[in-house]
Each structure stands twice: as structure tokens, then as C-alpha cells.
N, C-alpha and C positions, 0 to 999 in steps of 0.2 A: 504493500500500500504506500502511496505517496501522500505524505502529510501536508496539510495546509497551515501555514503560519503567517504572521504579520510582523513587519518591521515597525517597532513602536515609534519610530520617528514620524510616522503618519499621524500620530496623536501626541506629539511631544508637548502640545498645549494643554493636555489633559493629565490629571494625576494618574499614577500607575494603578491604584486600586480600581479606578473607573475603567481604564483600558483593559485590564485583565478580566474584569467581570463582563464587559461588553463582548470581548472575544469568546469567552467561555459560553456565554448565552447563545452566541451565534453558531457554535459548533466547531470553532477552530481547534486544531490539535496542538499547535505550538505557538511560540512567540519568540521573536528575535529582539532582545532587549538592548536599547541604546544606553551606553555608559560613557560618561565623560564629565567635563566641568559643568555643563548645563544639559542634563539628560535625566532619564528616569532613575538611573542609579548614578548618583553624583560622586565622582571619584575624588573630589576635594574635601568630602565630608566623611565622618566616621562610617565605615562600611558595615560593621556588624549589625546595627539595628536595621539598616536598610535591607540587608540580605535576609535577615530573619523574617521581616515583614513580607518580602518578596516570596520566600519559600512558602509561607502560610497562604498567600494569595494564589500562588500557582496551584497548590493542593486543593484549595477551595473551589477553583474554577477548572480543575482537571486539565491543566495545560503543562506542556513540557517546554524547556528552553531549547530552541533549535540552534541558536547562535548568540554570541555576545558581539555587539557591534559598537565600535568607537564612534563618538558623536561629539561635536563641538571641540574637537582636538585636531591639530594639524595632521595631515596625511603623513604616511611613513617617510617619504623622501624629505619633506620639509622638516619634520620632527627630528630626523636623524642628522640633518645638516645643521640645524639650530643648536641641538644639544643631544649628542649621541647617547649619553647615559640616561638622560631623562626619557628618551624614546624607548630604550630598553626597559626602564622602570615602569613606564606607563603600560606597555603591552604585557609585561610580566604581571602587573596588577590585574589586567583584564583576564589573564589566565587563571589567577587565583579566584576571581569572581566566577569564572566558568566552572571551576571545580566545585565551588560552594553550591552552585545552582544546577549541577549535574548536566552541564552542557559540554559538548565535545569540540565545538568550533568557535574560534576567535577570528573575526574578520579584520582585514586592513585594506585601506585604499592605498595604492602605490604612490600617488601624488606626482609632482613634477618639480623641476627647478629651473629658474631663469638662466642658470649657468649652462644648461643643456642636458640632453637625455643621458649622455654617458656619465656625467657626474651624478645624476639622480639614480641611475642603475647601480653605480658603485656604492652610493650611500645606503640604499636599501639592502643590497646584498651584504654589506658589512654588518648591519644590525640584525638581519634575518638569520645569520649563522648562529649567533648565541641564542637568539629567541627560539629558533626551531629546535636547537638542542634541548632547551628547557621544556618546550612543548612536547617533544618526543618522550622525555623522561616522565612527563605527567599524563601521558596518554591522550594528548590533545592535538588538534589540527590548527595550524594557522592558515587561513583561507584568503587567497588573492581575490580581491574584488575588482574585476576588470571594469574599466571606466573610460568613457570617451574623454578626450582632453588630458589624459594622464599617460604615464609612460608605459603602462601595461594595459592595452586596450583590445588586443586580439587573442585568439586561441594560441597562435604560435608564440606570442610574447609571454603568455602564461607558461607555456612549456619551456621556453628558454630560461625564464626566471627559476623554475623548478630545477632545471639542469644545472644552472650556475650555483645555486645554493646547495644542492646535493643532500637534501634531508627528506626522509619519508614523512615528516610532519608537515611539509609545505604542500598544501592542496589548493583547490579552486572553488571559490564561490562563483558559480556560473550565473552571471547577470545576463540573461538571454536578451533582454531588451537592449542593453548596451552593445552587445555583439550585433544585433539586428539593425540598429539605427546607423551603424558604420558600414552597412552593406553586406554583412555576413549572412550566409544561409543558416537557418536555425538548426536544422538536422545535422549539417556538417560541423557546426560549431560544437554541438553537444558531443558528437562522435569524437571530435579531435581532442577535447579535454576530458572525455568521459572517464578514463581511469582515475582521475584526480578530483572529480566532483564530490564534494561533501555537503554542499548546501546550494540553494538556488534563489535568485531574485527574479521577480517579474513585475514590470510596470506596464500599464496601458500606454499607448503612444499613437500619435498621428504624425506621419511624415518621417523623413530621414535626417540625419545630422548634416549640417548644423541648424536645420530649420524645424527639427522635431518639437512636438509639444507633448509633454507627459500628461496622461489622464488616468483616471481610475481603471484598474484592470476590469475588462468586460463592459465598460461604459460605452455608450453610443459612439461609434466612430473608431473604436480601438482596432488598429491595423495589425497588431502582432499576431502571427500565425500560431495561435496557442495550441491547436491540435498537433501541429508538426513538432512543437517543443515537447509536449507531453508524450507523444508517440516515441520520440527519440529517447527520452528518459526511460520509458517503459522497455524499449529494446535493450537498454543498458542493464536493466534490472534494478534501477535506482529506487531506493525505498526510504530516502530521507525527506526533507521538507522543501517546499517551495514557498518562499515568503512573498506576500504582496508587499511591494515597496511603494509607499505613497508619501504625501507631504501634508503638513497641517492645514495648508490653504485649500486643499481639495474639499469637495462636498462632504458634508457631515456623515452621510450614509455610505462612505467609501468602503468600509469593512463589510457591509452587507452585500453591496454590489459585487465586490471582488470574491467573497466566499461563494456566492451563488454561481458566478461564472466559472470559477475554478473547480468547484465540486461537481457541477453539471458535466463539464467536459472530461474530467478525470473519470467519472463514473461511466460516461459513454464509451470511453476507451478501455474500460475494464481495469483501471488502475486504482480504483477506490470502491469499496463496497457500498 
């Protein structure tokens, strides 16, 4: 079964208790919790009481944590360039949060540097080596979030980064919408990074980069070939989560629309009971 989760950045303007109850009531299986200076789990404040409350809320609403997602913190290249030790400390903290919340995946955006792609690649490889060693020792994955406008934006670049770092803990958060808006074929993209996919993102979208407009998954006008995406995941035997990724400015009923669209298509393809 492919699980349906939601990236809580979609409701960062709402308190976490409201978000988790809303998702639980709708039938979501999981949640991808944003963590950072200004997020649902605030990394600059004492963590123990936040994590205890989060565990209670997850249990009450029958939700699992699909992934831990950095939020309102510089992407990895910028963070590594500004302060290498702080970057290592921040993602190490996210790993500790993941263990406490029984999550297996910690995501990262690759970022970019004005100095150029080579410098950005060198910076993130340098910090990923100690971070992936730590992740491997903890039974966790660090997941590359492919993203337009950043240094890792294609399936081949994901694979190159994995090769250069050389750790079994470095995996892929397959953001299929980000691959698609850059002209990628959905099925081919999934097949290319398939052995390394541990989590997925999906956004509704109209148009291609740089003129694309993100919308709610399954909302009117959504052009993402969702059946091609799910069928490719099914062919892989993928049984993790697909997170609806949205934004706080999107319509209030976004979680309802996304769940209905995602669950309907997954069931039609035999990927969900």
C-alpha cells in the first residue's frame, strides 16, 4: 500500500494540534512535519515538551511521521558555506527528532551558491559525508529533495550526488512535480531514481518552468500526470508515503481536495485498499 501524507508547511499558519486532528479526521496515514526556527517543531526552543506533545497527538489521530522536513532554515549549500559546523549540528538535531518520532527520513534541499555550482556541490558533499555516517549509524535516511533552481534538480544529478558521497544512507525524496515542470517524463524519472526513493512529494501544477503555477493536488486544472506517477511507483513496489506539498496561501480545503484525488487514483490503480 502507498501511504498518503501531508507536508505540514501547507498549514504552517495553523497550530500543530489542529493540523494533526484535521489530517486524522480526513483519513491521512502520515504527516511530514516541518522543523526549524519558525515551524511546527521549533528547533530554537526546548524540544522535549514539544516532542512529547507531538507523540501524544500522533497517537490520538492515528498518524505516522513519514519524514522530518527542515523549514525556515537555509538550504544545505548555503548553510554549509555560512557555517559548516552549524549545518552539521542542525541536520544532526533533525535526526534526533526523527528518532524520537519514529521517522526514518530526514529531508534536505540542496540549495545553490552565487559562487557557482561547483562550489555548492563541494560544500554539500563535504557536510553530507559526516551527516550520512551519522544517519547510517542511526538507521536513518537523508533524502535529497530535488528542486528547480537549485543544484540538484534532475534524476541524474541525484544519482551523481549519491555516487560522490558514497553512503547507503543518502537517498531520494522524489518530488515528481519538480522533475515534471523541468521537462522530465514522470515514469522515466521514477524509474531512474527508483532504487533510492524513500519518500515522495506531489504538488498540483499548471504549466512548465519557469512559468508554472503551483495549485492544490487534484484541483481544477492540475496538469500533473498523476496516474503515470502512481503506476511507476507501483511497478517499483514502492510502499512508502506520498506527501501532498502545499502552501499556507492555498485554499483552506486543500487537504480535503488532495486526499480525495490521491486516494481515488491510488485505489483505481490497485495501490491502496
